[in-house]
Residue, then its C-alpha position, 0 to 999 in steps of 0.5 A: m600623515p599629509i593635510a587632506i581636506q573634505p565636508y565637514t560631516e556628523e563623524w568629526t564633531p569631536a575632532v573638532e571639539a578637540f580642535n577648538q580646545r586646543l585653539s583656547e587653550g592658544g589663547v585663541a577667542p571663541e568667537f574664532h572657532f570652527p562651529d561645533n555642528h556640522v549643519p550650519q544654523w545660519l544659511p544650512k542647504v536646503e533644496g531649492h535655496r540657492i542661498y547656502q553654506e558649507y563647512f569644510l575641515a582640514t584633517d590630519g589622520e583623526a586629527v582636524r587641523g583647521g577647516y573654512i566655510v564658504k557662503f553661496q550666493d547669487f550675484s548679478f553683473f552689470g557693464e559693457r560686456r555683462q547686462g544683468e549675467m547672473r553668476r553663483i560667488g562664494f564668500y570665503r569666510l572663517p578659514l582656521s588653522e592650528g598653525i596659529v598657536n602651533k607652528t608645525y602647522a603653519t601652511v594649513g591655511v594654505h592648503l584651505l585657500r588653496h582648496a577653496v578657489k579649485f572648489q568654487p573659483l569664483l570667490f570673495a572675503l569681506g571683512m578681515g579686520g584690516f589689511e594688516n591681519p594674516l588673511p588679507q597679507m596671505l591673500k595679497a600674497m597670492g594674488w588676490s586684489l584688496q580695496a576697504v570698503p568705506f566706513h561711516f558713522l553718525v554719533a547720537h550721543p556724543v558724551k556717551f561716544l566719546r567715553n567709549i569708542a576704542p579708537l580715541r581712548q588707545l593712547r592715554s593722550r586720547r583717552l584725556a582729551a575724549d574725557m575732557a571734551a566730554f566732560t566741558g560739553v565741546g565734543w557734543l557741540g562740535i560733532h552736532a555742529v558738523q553733522r548739522i552742517r553737512s545735513l543741511d541740504g533738506r529732507r525729503e518728504i519719506t515714510a518708513e515702516p517695519v516689515a515683517s518679512f519682504g513681499e513681492w515688492a522686495d522683488e520689485v525693487w531688486r528687479d529695477c535695480l539690476s542696471s545700476y550696480a556693477l555688481l549686486a548680490c540676488r536680493d530678491r525676497d527668497n534670498l532677503n527672507i532667509l537672509y534676515p529671518g526673526e525678530k533680531f533685524i529690523r526690516l524697513k521698507v521706505h516709501r514717497g508716496d505711494q512709491v516703494l523707494g527700497w529699504a534698510t535692514l537694520l540693528d538696534t544691538q546693546m554693547h557690553d565692553n566691546k573692543y570698538f564700541g565699549n558700551l554704546r547702543l548701537g544702530s547699523i544700517a546692515d544691508c540696503l537696496a534702491r537705486p542709487e538716485n533714492a540712496a539718500a532717502v533710503i539712508q534718511a529713513a533708516t538714520d531717523f529710524l534708529l535715532g528713534q529708537g534711542v541708539d548711541l551711534i550708527v555705522s554703515n559699510q558701503t562701497h558705492t559711491a551713491w551710497n556713500s554719498a547718501l550716508a555724508k549728507n545725512g551727517f555721517f562722519s567717514g572714518p578709518s575702515n578695517f572692514v576689507f574686500a578681497a577678490g580672486k583673480p576669476l572674479v576680479a576678471l568679470l569685473d574688468p578690473l576691480t579698481s575701476v568698478f569697485s565705487q560701482m559696486h553694491v557690497n556691505r555687511g550683507d554680503g559678508d557673514g551678516p552683522v555677525n559682530l553688530 
């Protein structure tokens, strides 16, 4: 029977559960299973909300063979041809195919992507674990444009860092070197010396306060930033309060005197046997917004807050030149990135072209599936 793509409705729940069970039996980790509830827990479709998710399934008779999620959000485009034009864009996330455990269904992934592009032509993907993985490889083969989102990190506790960070410990020689550096203190001296040198250009007098929610001041920051970025997701207070509710997120409002410069959304997470971060206490600058000239002040405030909380390591992925420069000025190292931005052809046409404006776009983890792994 041919594969059909259709919305995920309640009657398909048992078939989705059976699909996930087959993935488990094939060795697929639980984080790569499809949601077993047809109503999204995060960003459900609610009347009046411009940001929401929809689920779609690839069905084969009464069986589910795959599925994907699309997250909708308004984005502003600003450049020579577009002065703050708003368009709704879809984020293509968690495409799953039974083909990863059963070659009979190897074409399901292509069916999913073709349906998504037809359903929402302005489409992008984000994250994906690196260029070498199956999804970015398929996107590239189908004519999408791909760019790595720069990754920066700041080490607060070098001994813990050197003993936990997975990329340093994948080879026996690297593990021994990392353990030796931690034991002798060379790691502590080296990391802190570099970070101290890179942050010698001075620290501005700013203040920051955690807030329970985003208020009218966030709308003012959003409006003030529209002309500064080639691509910018709608980050007004309504969208921000939907994206970042509850106690999990630290919402930091940043001032200089009476002037609100911007904000940052932070996470403070104790990792447990994480494949990248081991058992580190991880601080994340997951999202942020300010005019480019105020980026360094916002990064400073976010960094100081997380260090004050006692994290071992702080990480952030940012596309824009100003934000990457701000991270460097605040003592962050640049590291290899497995966080990939991919844009379909209709979206690339609006960006005119992606390669020339990528470093002027404001994209980070807040534009994808949130800090799902942080």
